[in-house]
N, C-alpha and C positions, 0 to 999 in steps of 0.2 A: 648708331655711333658708339664706339667703345670709349670708355673713360680713360683719362691719362693718369688718374690717381693710382698710386702704388699700394696704398694701405687704406684699410677702413679701421674704425674704432668700434669694437663690439663691447657692449656692456651686458653682462649676464647678472643673474641674482645668485649670490653665494649660497650653495645648498645647505651649509651649516649655519652661516652667520645671517643669511637673508639680506646681506648688504650688497650694494652694487659693486661689481668687479669689471674693470675695463682693461681690454688688451688692444694692442695694435697688431694687425695681421694682414697678410697679403690676401687678395680676393680676386675673383673673376665673376663675370656676369653672363647669363644666357637666358633668353626668353623670359625676362622679367624677374628672374631669381638671381640672388647673389650666392656664391659658393666660396667657402673658406675650407682650408685643409689642415687637419690636425696631424702634425708630424709624429706625435706620440700616440695617435689613435685615441681610443677610449680612456687611456690613462691621463690625458690632458685635463687639468683642473677645469678649464672652461667647457670642455665637452661634458664632464661630469655635472657641471652646473646646468647645462642645457638639458641633459637627460632628466634632471630634477625639476627644472622650470624652463620650458621652451620659449617663453616670451622674452625678447631681447630688444635692446636699443642699438641702432646702427647710426654711425656718423661717417659720411664720406665727404671730405672737403667741408663745405658749408651746409650740405644737405643732411638732415637728421630725420629718422623715422623709426617707428616701432615695427617689430616683425616677430615671426614665429620661426624658430630654427628646429631642424631635425637632422639627425645623423643618418646618412644614406647607407643602405645595405647593398653590397656588391651584386647579389642575385636579384633581390626584389626591385631595386632601383638601378638596374644595370645601365640604362641609357644615360640618366643624369650622372651617375657615378663616373662613367667613362668620359662624359663630356666635361665635367668639372676638372678631372685630372688632365685631360688633353689641353683645355684652355689654360690651365696653370702652367703646363709645360711650355706652351706657346708664349705666354706672357712673362714668365719668370725663369724658365729653364729647369723647373722643378715641379713635380706634381704627384709625389709618391704618398702623400698623407691620406688620411681618412676624410672624405668629403662631407661637409655639413652644408645643407641647403637652408637659406634664409628667404622667406617670403614676406613681403610687405603686408602689414595689416591694413585693411581698408575698412572704413566705416560705411556701412550701408545706410543710406538716408532714404526713408520712405515718406512719401507725401500722403497725407490723409485726404482722400478725394471723396 
Protein backbone atom coordinates (compact mmCIF):
# COMPACT_ATOMS: atom_id res chain seq x y z
CA UNK A 1 0.00 0.00 0.00
CA UNK A 2 1.38 3.39 -1.02
CA UNK A 3 1.39 6.20 1.54
CA UNK A 4 -0.70 9.29 1.01
CA UNK A 5 1.86 11.55 2.72
CA UNK A 6 3.31 14.12 0.33
CA UNK A 7 6.42 15.03 2.33
CA UNK A 8 8.95 13.55 4.65
CA UNK A 9 11.16 15.41 7.07
CA UNK A 10 14.83 14.53 6.71
CA UNK A 11 17.34 15.43 9.38
CA UNK A 12 20.99 15.32 8.36
CA UNK A 13 24.08 16.25 10.33
CA UNK A 14 25.65 19.52 9.17
CA UNK A 15 29.05 18.71 7.70
CA UNK A 16 30.62 21.86 9.15
CA UNK A 17 28.58 22.56 12.28
CA UNK A 18 27.76 18.93 13.21
CA UNK A 19 24.31 20.31 14.14
CA UNK A 20 21.04 18.67 13.01
CA UNK A 21 19.59 20.12 9.80
CA UNK A 22 15.98 19.34 8.86
CA UNK A 23 14.34 19.73 5.47
CA UNK A 24 10.86 18.99 4.15
CA UNK A 25 11.02 17.09 0.86
CA UNK A 26 8.94 15.01 -1.54
CA UNK A 27 9.56 11.27 -1.39
CA UNK A 28 8.65 7.97 -2.99
CA UNK A 29 8.97 4.40 -1.74
CA UNK A 30 9.87 1.11 -3.38
CA UNK A 31 10.80 -2.29 -2.00
CA UNK A 32 11.39 -1.09 1.56
CA UNK A 33 13.47 1.95 0.57
CA UNK A 34 12.60 5.62 0.55
CA UNK A 35 13.87 7.81 -2.28
CA UNK A 36 14.21 11.58 -2.38
CA UNK A 37 15.44 13.64 -5.31
CA UNK A 38 17.84 16.55 -5.17
CA UNK A 39 16.80 19.21 -7.66
CA UNK A 40 20.29 20.75 -7.55
CA UNK A 41 22.14 17.43 -7.49
CA UNK A 42 25.32 17.20 -5.47
CA UNK A 43 25.28 20.99 -4.95
CA UNK A 44 22.35 20.70 -2.51
CA UNK A 45 23.46 21.32 1.06
CA UNK A 46 21.57 18.29 2.38
CA UNK A 47 23.27 16.07 -0.22
CA UNK A 48 26.66 17.42 0.87
CA UNK A 49 25.70 16.61 4.47
CA UNK A 50 24.77 13.03 3.49
CA UNK A 51 28.05 12.58 1.63
CA UNK A 52 29.83 13.62 4.84
CA UNK A 53 27.59 11.65 7.25
CA UNK A 54 25.14 9.13 5.76
CA UNK A 55 23.20 8.43 8.98
CA UNK A 56 19.92 10.36 8.90
CA UNK A 57 16.64 10.67 10.77
CA UNK A 58 13.36 10.39 8.86
CA UNK A 59 9.87 11.47 9.89
CA UNK A 60 6.85 10.62 7.75
CA UNK A 61 3.62 11.61 9.44
CA UNK A 62 3.82 10.19 12.97
CA UNK A 63 6.41 7.57 12.01
CA UNK A 64 10.05 8.28 12.92
CA UNK A 65 13.12 6.18 12.19
CA UNK A 66 16.88 6.24 11.70
CA UNK A 67 18.35 5.41 8.34
CA UNK A 68 21.39 5.38 6.11
CA UNK A 69 21.29 7.50 2.96
CA UNK A 70 23.35 7.22 -0.20
CA UNK A 71 23.45 9.13 -3.44
CA UNK A 72 22.62 6.85 -6.36
CA UNK A 73 24.87 6.68 -9.42
CA UNK A 74 23.14 6.46 -12.83
CA UNK A 75 25.39 3.64 -14.10
CA UNK A 76 26.13 1.64 -10.95
CA UNK A 77 22.58 1.90 -9.55
CA UNK A 78 20.67 2.12 -12.84
CA UNK A 79 17.60 0.11 -11.75
CA UNK A 80 17.04 2.02 -8.49
CA UNK A 81 17.98 5.32 -10.13
CA UNK A 82 15.36 4.97 -12.87
CA UNK A 83 12.74 3.52 -10.49
CA UNK A 84 13.06 6.49 -8.11
CA UNK A 85 12.71 8.98 -10.95
CA UNK A 86 9.77 7.12 -12.50
CA UNK A 87 7.90 6.89 -9.18
CA UNK A 88 8.48 10.61 -8.54
CA UNK A 89 7.07 11.41 -12.00
CA UNK A 90 4.03 9.28 -11.24
CA UNK A 91 3.42 10.78 -7.79
CA UNK A 92 4.38 14.43 -8.37
CA UNK A 93 4.74 14.96 -12.11
CA UNK A 94 8.43 15.71 -11.61
CA UNK A 95 11.44 13.42 -11.20
CA UNK A 96 14.46 15.04 -12.80
CA UNK A 97 16.60 15.34 -9.67
CA UNK A 98 19.46 13.24 -8.34
CA UNK A 99 17.98 10.24 -6.47
CA UNK A 100 19.07 9.54 -2.91
CA UNK A 101 18.15 6.21 -1.34
CA UNK A 102 17.38 5.90 2.36
CA UNK A 103 17.36 2.50 4.03
CA UNK A 104 15.95 2.01 7.49
CA UNK A 105 18.49 0.98 10.12
CA UNK A 106 17.49 -2.19 11.91
CA UNK A 107 18.87 -3.45 15.16
CA UNK A 108 20.02 -7.03 15.04
CA UNK A 109 19.05 -8.81 18.25
CA UNK A 110 20.88 -11.98 19.06
CA UNK A 111 19.88 -14.43 21.71
CA UNK A 112 22.64 -16.11 23.65
CA UNK A 113 21.64 -19.75 23.58
